[in-house]
C-alpha positions in Angstrom: -52.0 19.1 50.7 -53.7 22.0 49.0 -51.8 22.4 45.8 -53.3 25.9 45.2 -51.7 27.2 48.4 -48.2 25.8 47.9 -44.9 27.1 46.6 -44.2 25.9 43.1 -40.8 24.8 41.7 -39.6 23.3 38.5 -36.3 21.5 38.0 -34.5 19.1 35.7 -33.8 15.7 37.4 -31.1 13.4 36.1 -33.0 10.9 34.0 -31.2 7.8 35.3 -31.9 8.6 38.9 -35.2 10.4 38.8 -36.7 7.3 40.6 -34.3 7.9 43.5 -35.2 11.6 43.8 -39.0 11.0 43.7 -38.7 8.1 46.1 -36.8 10.0 48.7 -39.2 13.0 48.4 -42.2 10.7 48.9 -40.5 9.1 51.9 -41.0 12.4 53.8 -44.7 12.8 54.6 -46.1 16.1 53.2 -42.7 17.4 52.1 -43.7 18.0 48.5 -45.8 16.6 45.7 -43.7 15.9 42.6 -44.9 15.3 39.0 -43.2 14.9 35.7 -43.9 17.9 33.6 -41.9 17.0 30.5 -40.6 13.4 30.3 -38.4 14.1 27.3 -36.6 16.9 29.1 -36.7 15.2 32.5 -38.5 18.3 33.8 -40.3 17.9 37.1 -42.6 20.2 39.0 -42.9 20.3 42.8 -45.8 21.6 44.9 -44.3 22.4 48.3 -46.4 23.4 51.4 -45.0 26.7 52.8 -44.4 24.9 56.1 -41.9 22.5 54.5 -40.3 24.8 52.0 -37.2 25.2 54.1 -36.6 21.4 54.3 -37.4 20.9 50.6 -34.8 23.5 49.6 -32.2 21.9 51.9 -32.8 18.6 50.1 -32.8 20.2 46.7 -29.4 21.9 47.5 -28.0 18.5 48.4 -29.3 16.9 45.2 -27.9 19.8 43.2 -24.5 19.3 44.8 -24.7 15.6 44.0 -25.6 16.4 40.3 -29.1 14.8 40.6 -31.0 18.1 40.2 -30.3 21.2 38.1 -32.0 24.4 37.1 -34.2 24.5 40.2 -36.5 27.6 39.9 -39.3 28.9 42.0 -42.2 30.1 39.8 -45.7 31.3 40.3 -48.0 28.4 41.2 -49.5 27.4 37.8 -52.6 26.1 39.5 -53.3 29.4 41.4 -55.0 30.9 38.3 -57.3 27.8 38.1 -58.4 28.4 41.7 -59.5 31.9 40.8 -61.5 30.8 37.8 -63.6 28.3 39.8 
């Protein structure tokens, strides 16, 4: 997965069940790459290939409805600037 050419999202994940969210994301091949951005705030970042963005958002809506994910926002890919500097 090329992280520079991916959609970029951030969200808070319920601390007690973050293992569940990350495990299910990883069970789908190439759906998204997740990483903890701020452990204290339970803030995660997600790099999502444009080809799987629709499925990622469906899963995130389900997690939001279940109270596992909150404050999901799409932002500019923070690595895109790094790619231009290289």
